[in-house]
Biopython code that builds the backbone (N, CA, C, O; Angstrom):
import numpy as np
from Bio.PDB.StructureBuilder import StructureBuilder

atoms = [
    (1, "UNK", "N", (22.837, -10.202, -46.664)),
    (1, "UNK", "CA", (21.648, -10.841, -46.122)),
    (1, "UNK", "C", (22.065, -12.034, -45.280)),
    (1, "UNK", "O", (23.147, -12.596, -45.445)),
    (2, "UNK", "N", (21.169, -12.401, -44.374)),
    (2, "UNK", "CA", (21.390, -13.584, -43.562)),
    (2, "UNK", "C", (20.061, -14.274, -43.303)),
    (2, "UNK", "O", (18.988, -13.697, -43.482)),
    (3, "UNK", "N", (20.163, -15.517, -42.880)),
    (3, "UNK", "CA", (19.007, -16.282, -42.442)),
    (3, "UNK", "C", (19.140, -16.440, -40.937)),
    (3, "UNK", "O", (20.198, -16.815, -40.431)),
    (4, "UNK", "N", (18.066, -16.153, -40.234)),
    (4, "UNK", "CA", (18.014, -16.236, -38.782)),
    (4, "UNK", "C", (16.973, -17.286, -38.412)),
    (4, "UNK", "O", (15.889, -17.324, -38.994)),
    (5, "UNK", "N", (17.304, -18.138, -37.445)),
    (5, "UNK", "CA", (16.330, -19.113, -36.969)),
    (5, "UNK", "C", (16.124, -18.943, -35.470)),
    (5, "UNK", "O", (17.021, -18.514, -34.744)),
    (6, "UNK", "N", (14.936, -19.285, -35.031)),
    (6, "UNK", "CA", (14.562, -19.250, -33.618)),
    (6, "UNK", "C", (13.357, -20.158, -33.435)),
    (6, "UNK", "O", (12.690, -20.513, -34.407)),
    (7, "UNK", "N", (13.081, -20.528, -32.217)),
    (7, "UNK", "CA", (11.844, -21.232, -31.926)),
    (7, "UNK", "C", (10.705, -20.336, -32.405)),
    (7, "UNK", "O", (10.703, -19.138, -32.120)),
    (8, "UNK", "N", (9.744, -20.896, -33.122)),
    (8, "UNK", "CA", (8.687, -20.060, -33.709)),
    (8, "UNK", "C", (7.893, -19.291, -32.655)),
    (8, "UNK", "O", (7.345, -18.229, -32.953)),
    (9, "UNK", "N", (7.823, -19.805, -31.436)),
    (9, "UNK", "CA", (7.119, -19.106, -30.373)),
    (9, "UNK", "C", (7.891, -17.917, -29.801)),
    (9, "UNK", "O", (7.340, -17.103, -29.059)),
    (10, "UNK", "N", (9.160, -17.832, -30.152)),
    (10, "UNK", "CA", (10.011, -16.765, -29.620)),
    (10, "UNK", "C", (10.642, -15.916, -30.719)),
    (10, "UNK", "O", (11.613, -15.200, -30.475)),
    (11, "UNK", "N", (10.087, -15.998, -31.932)),
    (11, "UNK", "CA", (10.688, -15.289, -33.063)),
    (11, "UNK", "C", (10.697, -13.772, -32.854)),
    (11, "UNK", "O", (11.628, -13.101, -33.297)),
    (12, "UNK", "N", (9.689, -13.228, -32.194)),
    (12, "UNK", "CA", (9.677, -11.777, -31.934)),
    (12, "UNK", "C", (10.818, -11.383, -30.989)),
    (12, "UNK", "O", (11.432, -10.328, -31.156)),
    (13, "UNK", "N", (11.094, -12.225, -30.010)),
    (13, "UNK", "CA", (12.213, -11.954, -29.105)),
    (13, "UNK", "C", (13.542, -12.054, -29.850)),
    (13, "UNK", "O", (14.459, -11.267, -29.615)),
    (14, "UNK", "N", (13.632, -13.026, -30.746)),
    (14, "UNK", "CA", (14.854, -13.177, -31.552)),
    (14, "UNK", "C", (15.047, -11.949, -32.447)),
    (14, "UNK", "O", (16.163, -11.449, -32.595)),
    (15, "UNK", "N", (13.958, -11.473, -33.038)),
    (15, "UNK", "CA", (14.038, -10.256, -33.860)),
    (15, "UNK", "C", (14.515, -9.073, -33.023)),
    (15, "UNK", "O", (15.316, -8.263, -33.490)),
    (16, "UNK", "N", (14.030, -8.975, -31.799)),
    (16, "UNK", "CA", (14.466, -7.896, -30.909)),
    (16, "UNK", "C", (15.958, -8.005, -30.588)),
    (16, "UNK", "O", (16.659, -6.995, -30.534)),
    (17, "UNK", "N", (16.441, -9.230, -30.374)),
    (17, "UNK", "CA", (17.878, -9.413, -30.130)),
    (17, "UNK", "C", (18.688, -8.971, -31.342)),
    (17, "UNK", "O", (19.730, -8.330, -31.204)),
    (18, "UNK", "N", (18.205, -9.317, -32.518)),
    (18, "UNK", "CA", (18.879, -8.903, -33.747)),
    (18, "UNK", "C", (18.897, -7.385, -33.860)),
    (18, "UNK", "O", (19.940, -6.797, -34.146)),
    (19, "UNK", "N", (17.748, -6.746, -33.638)),
    (19, "UNK", "CA", (17.657, -5.284, -33.756)),
    (19, "UNK", "C", (18.531, -4.584, -32.726)),
    (19, "UNK", "O", (19.057, -3.504, -32.995)),
    (20, "UNK", "N", (18.692, -5.180, -31.560)),
    (20, "UNK", "CA", (19.572, -4.594, -30.552)),
    (20, "UNK", "C", (21.026, -4.657, -31.024)),
    (20, "UNK", "O", (21.797, -3.722, -30.804)),
    (21, "UNK", "N", (21.391, -5.748, -31.665)),
    (21, "UNK", "CA", (22.765, -5.918, -32.135)),
    (21, "UNK", "C", (23.029, -5.159, -33.431)),
    (21, "UNK", "O", (24.106, -4.594, -33.621)),
    (22, "UNK", "N", (22.034, -5.151, -34.324)),
    (22, "UNK", "CA", (22.160, -4.481, -35.632)),
    (22, "UNK", "C", (20.882, -3.674, -35.852)),
    (22, "UNK", "O", (19.941, -4.165, -36.475)),
    (23, "UNK", "N", (20.840, -2.442, -35.346)),
    (23, "UNK", "CA", (19.607, -1.644, -35.401)),
    (23, "UNK", "C", (19.043, -1.456, -36.813)),
    (23, "UNK", "O", (17.828, -1.351, -36.980)),
    (24, "UNK", "N", (19.890, -1.415, -37.808)),
    (24, "UNK", "CA", (19.416, -1.205, -39.176)),
    (24, "UNK", "C", (18.921, -2.487, -39.850)),
    (24, "UNK", "O", (18.438, -2.432, -40.980)),
    (25, "UNK", "N", (19.031, -3.640, -39.183)),
    (25, "UNK", "CA", (18.585, -4.905, -39.764)),
    (25, "UNK", "C", (17.081, -4.869, -40.034)),
    (25, "UNK", "O", (16.309, -4.332, -39.240)),
    (26, "UNK", "N", (16.682, -5.447, -41.162)),
    (26, "UNK", "CA", (15.270, -5.496, -41.547)),
    (26, "UNK", "C", (14.892, -6.923, -41.931)),
    (26, "UNK", "O", (15.572, -7.550, -42.743)),
    (27, "UNK", "N", (13.816, -7.434, -41.353)),
    (27, "UNK", "CA", (13.307, -8.736, -41.759)),
    (27, "UNK", "C", (12.637, -8.561, -43.117)),
    (27, "UNK", "O", (11.698, -7.779, -43.262)),
    (28, "UNK", "N", (13.127, -9.295, -44.101)),
    (28, "UNK", "CA", (12.600, -9.194, -45.464)),
    (28, "UNK", "C", (11.486, -10.191, -45.738)),
    (28, "UNK", "O", (10.550, -9.902, -46.483)),
    (29, "UNK", "N", (11.595, -11.374, -45.127)),
    (29, "UNK", "CA", (10.599, -12.409, -45.431)),
    (29, "UNK", "C", (10.585, -13.466, -44.343)),
    (29, "UNK", "O", (11.594, -13.732, -43.690)),
    (30, "UNK", "N", (9.410, -14.061, -44.166)),
    (30, "UNK", "CA", (9.274, -15.253, -43.340)),
    (30, "UNK", "C", (9.439, -16.427, -44.283)),
    (30, "UNK", "O", (8.605, -16.646, -45.162)),
    (31, "UNK", "N", (10.509, -17.180, -44.104)),
    (31, "UNK", "CA", (10.777, -18.321, -44.986)),
    (31, "UNK", "C", (9.970, -19.528, -44.540)),
    (31, "UNK", "O", (9.484, -20.306, -45.361)),
    (32, "UNK", "N", (9.835, -19.672, -43.250)),
    (32, "UNK", "CA", (9.086, -20.774, -42.662)),
    (32, "UNK", "C", (8.914, -20.496, -41.184)),
    (32, "UNK", "O", (9.350, -19.448, -40.707)),
    (33, "UNK", "N", (8.294, -21.400, -40.446)),
    (33, "UNK", "CA", (8.112, -21.173, -39.011)),
    (33, "UNK", "C", (9.467, -20.997, -38.317)),
    (33, "UNK", "O", (10.304, -21.899, -38.347)),
    (34, "UNK", "N", (9.675, -19.857, -37.705)),
    (34, "UNK", "CA", (10.907, -19.594, -36.988)),
    (34, "UNK", "C", (12.119, -19.334, -37.863)),
    (34, "UNK", "O", (13.251, -19.371, -37.379)),
    (35, "UNK", "N", (11.901, -19.073, -39.136)),
    (35, "UNK", "CA", (13.012, -18.831, -40.070)),
    (35, "UNK", "C", (12.744, -17.535, -40.815)),
    (35, "UNK", "O", (11.700, -17.377, -41.448)),
    (36, "UNK", "N", (13.699, -16.604, -40.738)),
    (36, "UNK", "CA", (13.523, -15.295, -41.372)),
    (36, "UNK", "C", (14.709, -14.953, -42.265)),
    (36, "UNK", "O", (15.856, -15.272, -41.954)),
    (37, "UNK", "N", (14.406, -14.303, -43.371)),
    (37, "UNK", "CA", (15.416, -13.722, -44.244)),
    (37, "UNK", "C", (15.594, -12.282, -43.805)),
    (37, "UNK", "O", (14.617, -11.541, -43.699)),
    (38, "UNK", "N", (16.839, -11.873, -43.546)),
    (38, "UNK", "CA", (17.113, -10.572, -42.959)),
    (38, "UNK", "C", (18.130, -9.811, -43.796)),
    (38, "UNK", "O", (19.141, -10.369, -44.224)),
    (39, "UNK", "N", (17.853, -8.528, -44.027)),
    (39, "UNK", "CA", (18.858, -7.639, -44.612)),
    (39, "UNK", "C", (19.687, -7.115, -43.447)),
    (39, "UNK", "O", (19.166, -6.439, -42.559)),
    (40, "UNK", "N", (20.976, -7.428, -43.455)),
    (40, "UNK", "CA", (21.854, -7.052, -42.348)),
    (40, "UNK", "C", (22.901, -6.018, -42.749)),
    (40, "UNK", "O", (23.796, -5.705, -41.964)),
    (41, "UNK", "N", (22.793, -5.486, -43.966)),
    (41, "UNK", "CA", (23.727, -4.469, -44.462)),
    (41, "UNK", "C", (25.182, -4.918, -44.352)),
    (41, "UNK", "O", (26.061, -4.131, -44.003)),
    (42, "UNK", "N", (25.423, -6.196, -44.655)),
    (42, "UNK", "CA", (26.781, -6.713, -44.666)),
    (42, "UNK", "C", (27.414, -6.885, -43.302)),
    (42, "UNK", "O", (28.640, -6.911, -43.191)),
    (43, "UNK", "N", (26.614, -7.001, -42.273)),
    (43, "UNK", "CA", (27.136, -7.072, -40.903)),
    (43, "UNK", "C", (27.217, -8.501, -40.358)),
    (43, "UNK", "O", (27.461, -8.693, -39.167)),
    (44, "UNK", "N", (27.015, -9.499, -41.212)),
    (44, "UNK", "CA", (26.969, -10.874, -40.722)),
    (44, "UNK", "C", (28.194, -11.247, -39.896)),
    (44, "UNK", "O", (28.055, -11.732, -38.773)),
    (45, "UNK", "N", (29.387, -11.029, -40.435)),
    (45, "UNK", "CA", (30.588, -11.520, -39.763)),
    (45, "UNK", "C", (30.859, -10.798, -38.445)),
    (45, "UNK", "O", (31.308, -11.424, -37.485)),
    (46, "UNK", "N", (30.597, -9.509, -38.382)),
    (46, "UNK", "CA", (30.773, -8.805, -37.107)),
    (46, "UNK", "C", (29.712, -9.254, -36.102)),
    (46, "UNK", "O", (29.993, -9.363, -34.909)),
    (47, "UNK", "N", (28.496, -9.514, -36.582)),
    (47, "UNK", "CA", (27.433, -10.013, -35.708)),
    (47, "UNK", "C", (27.787, -11.405, -35.189)),
    (47, "UNK", "O", (27.638, -11.684, -33.999)),
    (48, "UNK", "N", (28.251, -12.271, -36.078)),
    (48, "UNK", "CA", (28.619, -13.636, -35.672)),
    (48, "UNK", "C", (29.742, -13.601, -34.634)),
    (48, "UNK", "O", (29.717, -14.355, -33.661)),
    (49, "UNK", "N", (30.713, -12.734, -34.843)),
    (49, "UNK", "CA", (31.814, -12.613, -33.895)),
    (49, "UNK", "C", (31.305, -12.114, -32.536)),
    (49, "UNK", "O", (31.694, -12.630, -31.489)),
    (50, "UNK", "N", (30.446, -11.120, -32.571)),
    (50, "UNK", "CA", (29.876, -10.584, -31.329)),
    (50, "UNK", "C", (29.087, -11.647, -30.581)),
    (50, "UNK", "O", (29.244, -11.806, -29.370)),
    (51, "UNK", "N", (28.235, -12.379, -31.304)),
    (51, "UNK", "CA", (27.405, -13.380, -30.658)),
    (51, "UNK", "C", (28.195, -14.617, -30.266)),
    (51, "UNK", "O", (27.728, -15.409, -29.448)),
    (52, "UNK", "N", (29.374, -14.797, -30.828)),
    (52, "UNK", "CA", (30.209, -15.917, -30.401)),
    (52, "UNK", "C", (30.708, -15.685, -28.975)),
    (52, "UNK", "O", (30.829, -16.626, -28.191)),
    (53, "UNK", "N", (30.992, -14.432, -28.649)),
    (53, "UNK", "CA", (31.473, -14.123, -27.303)),
    (53, "UNK", "C", (30.334, -13.779, -26.338)),
    (53, "UNK", "O", (30.457, -13.986, -25.131)),
    (54, "UNK", "N", (29.229, -13.256, -26.869)),
    (54, "UNK", "CA", (28.053, -12.917, -26.064)),
    (54, "UNK", "C", (26.818, -13.482, -26.763)),
    (54, "UNK", "O", (26.090, -12.741, -27.422)),
    (55, "UNK", "N", (26.573, -14.791, -26.624)),
    (55, "UNK", "CA", (25.491, -15.436, -27.370)),
    (55, "UNK", "C", (24.118, -14.851, -27.051)),
    (55, "UNK", "O", (23.842, -14.469, -25.913)),
    (56, "UNK", "N", (23.262, -14.786, -28.071)),
    (56, "UNK", "CA", (21.884, -14.358, -27.839)),
    (56, "UNK", "C", (21.126, -15.467, -27.099)),
    (56, "UNK", "O", (21.583, -16.607, -27.024)),
    (57, "UNK", "N", (19.986, -15.112, -26.569)),
    (57, "UNK", "CA", (19.168, -16.083, -25.848)),
    (57, "UNK", "C", (18.167, -16.763, -26.783)),
    (57, "UNK", "O", (17.971, -17.975, -26.694)),
    (58, "UNK", "N", (17.539, -16.008, -27.667)),
    (58, "UNK", "CA", (16.431, -16.522, -28.467)),
    (58, "UNK", "C", (16.820, -16.907, -29.895)),
    (58, "UNK", "O", (16.167, -17.760, -30.496)),
    (59, "UNK", "N", (17.848, -16.309, -30.437)),
    (59, "UNK", "CA", (18.299, -16.669, -31.789)),
    (59, "UNK", "C", (19.027, -18.000, -31.701)),
    (59, "UNK", "O", (19.925, -18.178, -30.877)),
    (60, "UNK", "N", (18.630, -18.935, -32.561)),
    (60, "UNK", "CA", (19.290, -20.245, -32.580)),
    (60, "UNK", "C", (20.475, -20.252, -33.533)),
    (60, "UNK", "O", (21.579, -20.658, -33.169)),
    (61, "UNK", "N", (20.232, -19.796, -34.759)),
    (61, "UNK", "CA", (21.275, -19.833, -35.785)),
    (61, "UNK", "C", (21.200, -18.583, -36.648)),
    (61, "UNK", "O", (20.137, -17.987, -36.821)),
    (62, "UNK", "N", (22.352, -18.201, -37.184)),
    (62, "UNK", "CA", (22.397, -17.238, -38.279)),
    (62, "UNK", "C", (23.363, -17.807, -39.311)),
    (62, "UNK", "O", (24.349, -18.458, -38.964)),
    (63, "UNK", "N", (23.072, -17.559, -40.560)),
    (63, "UNK", "CA", (24.001, -17.958, -41.621)),
    (63, "UNK", "C", (23.902, -16.939, -42.749)),
    (63, "UNK", "O", (22.823, -16.422, -43.037)),
    (64, "UNK", "N", (25.032, -16.655, -43.382)),
    (64, "UNK", "CA", (25.009, -15.656, -44.444)),
    (64, "UNK", "C", (24.352, -16.225, -45.700)),
    (64, "UNK", "O", (24.471, -17.415, -45.990)),
    (65, "UNK", "N", (23.678, -15.384, -46.419)),
    (65, "UNK", "CA", (23.140, -15.766, -47.729)),
    (65, "UNK", "C", (24.216, -15.409, -48.746)),
    (65, "UNK", "O", (24.532, -14.236, -48.944)),
    (66, "UNK", "N", (24.769, -16.419, -49.379)),
    (66, "UNK", "CA", (25.841, -16.196, -50.335)),
    (66, "UNK", "C", (25.369, -16.328, -51.773)),
    (66, "UNK", "O", (26.029, -15.852, -52.696)),
    (67, "UNK", "N", (24.238, -16.968, -51.959)),
    (67, "UNK", "CA", (23.688, -17.158, -53.302)),
    (67, "UNK", "C", (22.203, -17.436, -53.161)),
    (67, "UNK", "O", (21.766, -18.030, -52.176)),
    (68, "UNK", "N", (21.443, -17.012, -54.131)),
    (68, "UNK", "CA", (20.008, -17.244, -54.140)),
    (68, "UNK", "C", (19.621, -17.858, -55.479)),
    (68, "UNK", "O", (20.018, -17.366, -56.535)),
    (69, "UNK", "N", (18.849, -18.930, -55.428)),
    (69, "UNK", "CA", (18.434, -19.633, -56.638)),
    (69, "UNK", "C", (16.918, -19.780, -56.607)),
    (69, "UNK", "O", (16.379, -20.380, -55.678)),
    (70, "UNK", "N", (16.218, -19.239, -57.614)),
    (70, "UNK", "CA", (14.761, -19.430, -57.654)),
    (70, "UNK", "C", (14.427, -20.911, -57.857)),
    (70, "UNK", "O", (15.048, -21.593, -58.672)),
    (71, "UNK", "N", (13.451, -21.389, -57.112)),
    (71, "UNK", "CA", (13.052, -22.788, -57.261)),
    (71, "UNK", "C", (11.572, -22.884, -57.601)),
    (71, "UNK", "O", (10.798, -21.961, -57.349)),
    (72, "UNK", "N", (11.196, -24.017, -58.177)),
    (72, "UNK", "CA", (9.824, -24.224, -58.629)),
    (72, "UNK", "C", (9.135, -25.381, -57.919)),
    (72, "UNK", "O", (7.914, -25.520, -57.992)),
    (73, "UNK", "N", (9.927, -26.223, -57.223)),
    (73, "UNK", "CA", (9.368, -27.412, -56.602)),
    (73, "UNK", "C", (9.461, -28.633, -57.498)),
    (73, "UNK", "O", (9.066, -29.729, -57.102)),
    (74, "UNK", "N", (9.985, -28.449, -58.711)),
    (74, "UNK", "CA", (10.148, -29.552, -59.657)),
    (74, "UNK", "C", (11.580, -30.067, -59.643)),
    (74, "UNK", "O", (12.470, -29.430, -59.080)),
    (75, "UNK", "N", (11.799, -31.218, -60.262)),
    (75, "UNK", "CA", (13.121, -31.835, -60.234)),
    (75, "UNK", "C", (14.191, -30.981, -60.920)),
    (75, "UNK", "O", (15.377, -31.181, -60.660)),
    (76, "UNK", "N", (13.816, -30.045, -61.777)),
    (76, "UNK", "CA", (14.794, -29.159, -62.419)),
    (76, "UNK", "C", (15.542, -28.336, -61.373)),
    (76, "UNK", "O", (16.668, -27.901, -61.615)),
    (77, "UNK", "N", (14.922, -28.122, -60.215)),
    (77, "UNK", "CA", (15.586, -27.379, -59.135)),
    (77, "UNK", "C", (16.901, -28.040, -58.742)),
    (77, "UNK", "O", (17.893, -27.354, -58.497)),
    (78, "UNK", "N", (16.914, -29.371, -58.681)),
    (78, "UNK", "CA", (18.124, -30.083, -58.279)),
    (78, "UNK", "C", (19.259, -29.810, -59.256)),
    (78, "UNK", "O", (20.412, -29.680, -58.846)),
    (79, "UNK", "N", (18.943, -29.722, -60.542)),
    (79, "UNK", "CA", (19.950, -29.395, -61.552)),
    (79, "UNK", "C", (20.451, -27.970, -61.353)),
    (79, "UNK", "O", (21.659, -27.731, -61.363)),
    (80, "UNK", "N", (19.541, -27.027, -61.172)),
    (80, "UNK", "CA", (19.935, -25.629, -60.953)),
    (80, "UNK", "C", (20.798, -25.478, -59.704)),
    (80, "UNK", "O", (21.808, -24.774, -59.721)),
    (81, "UNK", "N", (20.398, -26.136, -58.631)),
    (81, "UNK", "CA", (21.157, -26.044, -57.394)),
    (81, "UNK", "C", (22.542, -26.677, -57.534)),
    (81, "UNK", "O", (23.528, -26.135, -57.035)),
    (82, "UNK", "N", (22.613, -27.819, -58.210)),
    (82, "UNK", "CA", (23.904, -28.466, -58.448)),
    (82, "UNK", "C", (24.815, -27.555, -59.263)),
    (82, "UNK", "O", (25.997, -27.419, -58.946)),
    (83, "UNK", "N", (24.284, -26.937, -60.298)),
    (83, "UNK", "CA", (25.084, -26.027, -61.118)),
    (83, "UNK", "C", (25.576, -24.833, -60.292)),
    (83, "UNK", "O", (26.729, -24.422, -60.423)),
    (84, "UNK", "N", (24.722, -24.286, -59.459)),
    (84, "UNK", "CA", (25.101, -23.136, -58.631)),
    (84, "UNK", "C", (26.167, -23.522, -57.624)),
    (84, "UNK", "O", (27.160, -22.811, -57.467)),
    (85, "UNK", "N", (25.972, -24.639, -56.941)),
    (85, "UNK", "CA", (26.962, -25.088, -55.957)),
    (85, "UNK", "C", (28.303, -25.325, -56.634)),
    (85, "UNK", "O", (29.340, -24.909, -56.118)),
    (86, "UNK", "N", (28.292, -25.980, -57.770)),
    (86, "UNK", "CA", (29.533, -26.261, -58.496)),
    (86, "UNK", "C", (30.219, -24.970, -58.923)),
    (86, "UNK", "O", (31.427, -24.821, -58.742)),
    (87, "UNK", "N", (29.465, -24.045, -59.484)),
    (87, "UNK", "CA", (30.027, -22.792, -59.995)),
    (87, "UNK", "C", (30.502, -21.872, -58.868)),
    (87, "UNK", "O", (31.574, -21.274, -58.968)),
    (88, "UNK", "N", (29.724, -21.756, -57.815)),
    (88, "UNK", "CA", (30.005, -20.755, -56.786)),
    (88, "UNK", "C", (30.853, -21.242, -55.609)),
    (88, "UNK", "O", (31.584, -20.452, -55.011)),
    (89, "UNK", "N", (30.765, -22.528, -55.272)),
    (89, "UNK", "CA", (31.329, -22.954, -53.993)),
    (89, "UNK", "C", (32.329, -24.102, -54.050)),
    (89, "UNK", "O", (33.108, -24.270, -53.111)),
    (90, "UNK", "N", (32.336, -24.881, -55.097)),
    (90, "UNK", "CA", (33.182, -26.071, -55.140)),
    (90, "UNK", "C", (34.656, -25.744, -54.947)),
    (90, "UNK", "O", (35.369, -26.501, -54.288)),
    (91, "UNK", "N", (35.124, -24.644, -55.501)),
    (91, "UNK", "CA", (36.536, -24.275, -55.382)),
    (91, "UNK", "C", (36.926, -23.851, -53.962)),
    (91, "UNK", "O", (38.113, -23.714, -53.667)),
    (92, "UNK", "N", (35.954, -23.644, -53.093)),
    (92, "UNK", "CA", (36.243, -23.240, -51.721)),
    (92, "UNK", "C", (36.625, -24.424, -50.825)),
    (92, "UNK", "O", (37.112, -24.225, -49.712)),
    (93, "UNK", "N", (36.408, -25.649, -51.303)),
    (93, "UNK", "CA", (36.638, -26.847, -50.504)),
    (93, "UNK", "C", (37.767, -27.685, -51.086)),
    (93, "UNK", "O", (37.894, -27.837, -52.300)),
    (94, "UNK", "N", (38.571, -28.217, -50.196)),
    (94, "UNK", "CA", (39.581, -29.198, -50.591)),
    (94, "UNK", "C", (38.875, -30.543, -50.738)),
    (94, "UNK", "O", (37.907, -30.813, -50.027)),
    (95, "UNK", "N", (39.350, -31.388, -51.653)),
    (95, "UNK", "CA", (38.669, -32.672, -51.887)),
    (95, "UNK", "C", (38.532, -33.559, -50.648)),
    (95, "UNK", "O", (37.582, -34.337, -50.563)),
    (96, "UNK", "N", (39.453, -33.464, -49.689)),
    (96, "UNK", "CA", (39.392, -34.341, -48.524)),
    (96, "UNK", "C", (38.677, -33.711, -47.321)),
    (96, "UNK", "O", (38.606, -34.329, -46.258)),
    (97, "UNK", "N", (38.157, -32.512, -47.473)),
    (97, "UNK", "CA", (37.417, -31.871, -46.387)),
    (97, "UNK", "C", (36.044, -32.504, -46.244)),
    (97, "UNK", "O", (35.445, -32.951, -47.222)),
    (98, "UNK", "N", (35.559, -32.536, -45.021)),
    (98, "UNK", "CA", (34.184, -32.986, -44.800)),
    (98, "UNK", "C", (33.334, -31.769, -44.422)),
    (98, "UNK", "O", (33.841, -30.792, -43.869)),
    (99, "UNK", "N", (32.073, -31.841, -44.721)),
    (99, "UNK", "CA", (31.138, -30.786, -44.368)),
    (99, "UNK", "C", (29.748, -31.383, -44.342)),
    (99, "UNK", "O", (29.531, -32.498, -44.817)),
    (100, "UNK", "N", (28.820, -30.646, -43.793)),
    (100, "UNK", "CA", (27.442, -31.126, -43.759)),
    (100, "UNK", "C", (26.529, -30.085, -44.376)),
    (100, "UNK", "O", (26.847, -28.897, -44.430)),
    (101, "UNK", "N", (25.404, -30.558, -44.831)),
    (101, "UNK", "CA", (24.392, -29.696, -45.428)),
    (101, "UNK", "C", (23.107, -29.913, -44.648)),
    (101, "UNK", "O", (22.672, -31.047, -44.452)),
    (102, "UNK", "N", (22.500, -28.816, -44.204)),
    (102, "UNK", "CA", (21.201, -28.897, -43.554)),
    (102, "UNK", "C", (20.186, -28.272, -44.497)),
    (102, "UNK", "O", (20.315, -27.110, -44.883)),
    (103, "UNK", "N", (19.191, -29.040, -44.859)),
    (103, "UNK", "CA", (18.191, -28.569, -45.814)),
    (103, "UNK", "C", (16.815, -28.543, -45.179)),
    (103, "UNK", "O", (16.462, -29.413, -44.382)),
    (104, "UNK", "N", (16.055, -27.541, -45.541)),
    (104, "UNK", "CA", (14.661, -27.438, -45.116)),
    (104, "UNK", "C", (13.836, -27.103, -46.355)),
    (104, "UNK", "O", (14.260, -26.311, -47.197)),
    (105, "UNK", "N", (12.684, -27.696, -46.458)),
    (105, "UNK", "CA", (11.766, -27.382, -47.555)),
    (105, "UNK", "C", (10.453, -26.961, -46.915)),
    (105, "UNK", "O", (9.837, -27.732, -46.179)),
    (106, "UNK", "N", (10.026, -25.729, -47.201)),
    (106, "UNK", "CA", (8.822, -25.190, -46.594)),
    (106, "UNK", "C", (7.666, -25.085, -47.583)),
    (106, "UNK", "O", (6.622, -24.520, -47.255)),
    (107, "UNK", "N", (7.838, -25.614, -48.769)),
    (107, "UNK", "CA", (6.790, -25.549, -49.793)),
    (107, "UNK", "C", (6.633, -26.937, -50.402)),
    (107, "UNK", "O", (7.414, -27.845, -50.118)),
    (108, "UNK", "N", (5.628, -27.086, -51.229)),
    (108, "UNK", "CA", (5.434, -28.347, -51.937)),
    (108, "UNK", "C", (6.565, -28.533, -52.942)),
    (108, "UNK", "O", (6.898, -27.618, -53.695)),
    (109, "UNK", "N", (7.149, -29.728, -52.943)),
    (109, "UNK", "CA", (8.225, -30.037, -53.882)),
    (109, "UNK", "C", (8.226, -31.538, -54.150)),
    (109, "UNK", "O", (7.779, -32.327, -53.317)),
    (110, "UNK", "N", (8.729, -31.922, -55.316)),
    (110, "UNK", "CA", (8.800, -33.342, -55.662)),
    (110, "UNK", "C", (10.015, -34.010, -55.022)),
    (110, "UNK", "O", (10.162, -35.229, -55.101)),
    (111, "UNK", "N", (10.873, -33.234, -54.398)),
    (111, "UNK", "CA", (12.069, -33.762, -53.747)),
    (111, "UNK", "C", (11.981, -33.512, -52.245)),
    (111, "UNK", "O", (11.152, -32.731, -51.777)),
    (112, "UNK", "N", (12.836, -34.178, -51.515)),
    (112, "UNK", "CA", (12.878, -34.088, -50.050)),
    (112, "UNK", "C", (14.199, -33.430, -49.631)),
    (112, "UNK", "O", (15.128, -33.342, -50.434)),
    (113, "UNK", "N", (14.286, -32.965, -48.372)),
    (113, "UNK", "CA", (15.538, -32.337, -47.914)),
    (113, "UNK", "C", (16.771, -33.206, -48.151)),
    (113, "UNK", "O", (17.827, -32.684, -48.509)),
    (114, "UNK", "N", (16.659, -34.524, -47.959)),
    (114, "UNK", "CA", (17.793, -35.398, -48.162)),
    (114, "UNK", "C", (18.290, -35.329, -49.611)),
    (114, "UNK", "O", (19.494, -35.424, -49.849)),
    (115, "UNK", "N", (17.393, -35.166, -50.569)),
    (115, "UNK", "CA", (17.789, -35.043, -51.975)),
    (115, "UNK", "C", (18.701, -33.835, -52.176)),
    (115, "UNK", "O", (19.635, -33.888, -52.976)),
    (116, "UNK", "N", (18.438, -32.764, -51.462)),
    (116, "UNK", "CA", (19.268, -31.561, -51.568)),
    (116, "UNK", "C", (20.643, -31.808, -50.962)),
    (116, "UNK", "O", (21.636, -31.257, -51.437)),
    (117, "UNK", "N", (20.710, -32.613, -49.942)),
    (117, "UNK", "CA", (21.985, -32.898, -49.299)),
    (117, "UNK", "C", (22.893, -33.745, -50.183)),
    (117, "UNK", "O", (24.100, -33.802, -49.951)),
    (118, "UNK", "N", (22.342, -34.388, -51.167)),
    (118, "UNK", "CA", (23.120, -35.245, -52.062)),
    (118, "UNK", "C", (23.729, -34.483, -53.234)),
    (118, "UNK", "O", (24.480, -35.057, -54.022)),
    (119, "UNK", "N", (23.413, -33.202, -53.353)),
    (119, "UNK", "CA", (23.950, -32.401, -54.452)),
    (119, "UNK", "C", (25.467, -32.320, -54.305)),
    (119, "UNK", "O", (25.990, -32.005, -53.236)),
    (120, "UNK", "N", (26.152, -32.611, -55.396)),
    (120, "UNK", "CA", (27.619, -32.486, -55.392)),
    (120, "UNK", "C", (28.140, -32.277, -56.804)),
    (120, "UNK", "O", (29.348, -32.150, -57.004)),
]
sb = StructureBuilder()
sb.init_structure("model")
sb.init_model(0)
sb.init_chain("A")
sb.init_seg("    ")
for serial, (resi, resn, name, xyz) in enumerate(atoms, 1):
    if name == "N":
        sb.init_residue(resn, " ", resi, " ")
    sb.init_atom(name, np.array(xyz, "f"), 0.0, 1.0, " ", f" {name:<3s}", serial, name[0])
structure = sb.get_structure()
């Protein structure tokens, strides 16, 4: 699976670009305005490589879905997310590496995107 973003006014064009590149791709859900969850049948890396040399016009970003965590909008989510990040991803980074986290919240929650960026 992957997450695809585009300007919300051009999301249909972005979907068409995706379907041209990966005909079997299926949009599974609208996560938010201009953000879609897509079943790509494991084609993320070949798609990313292709679009690196021949960028799409309407798709802004794609990123692979490596883990999914159900959330409730309550502060317990931060604990669940911290546990998942620690268990699944911490070993992938060297202690002196830098990285950034981009967070979006499309539902009611007691926390803000910046709170998610502080998870470590």
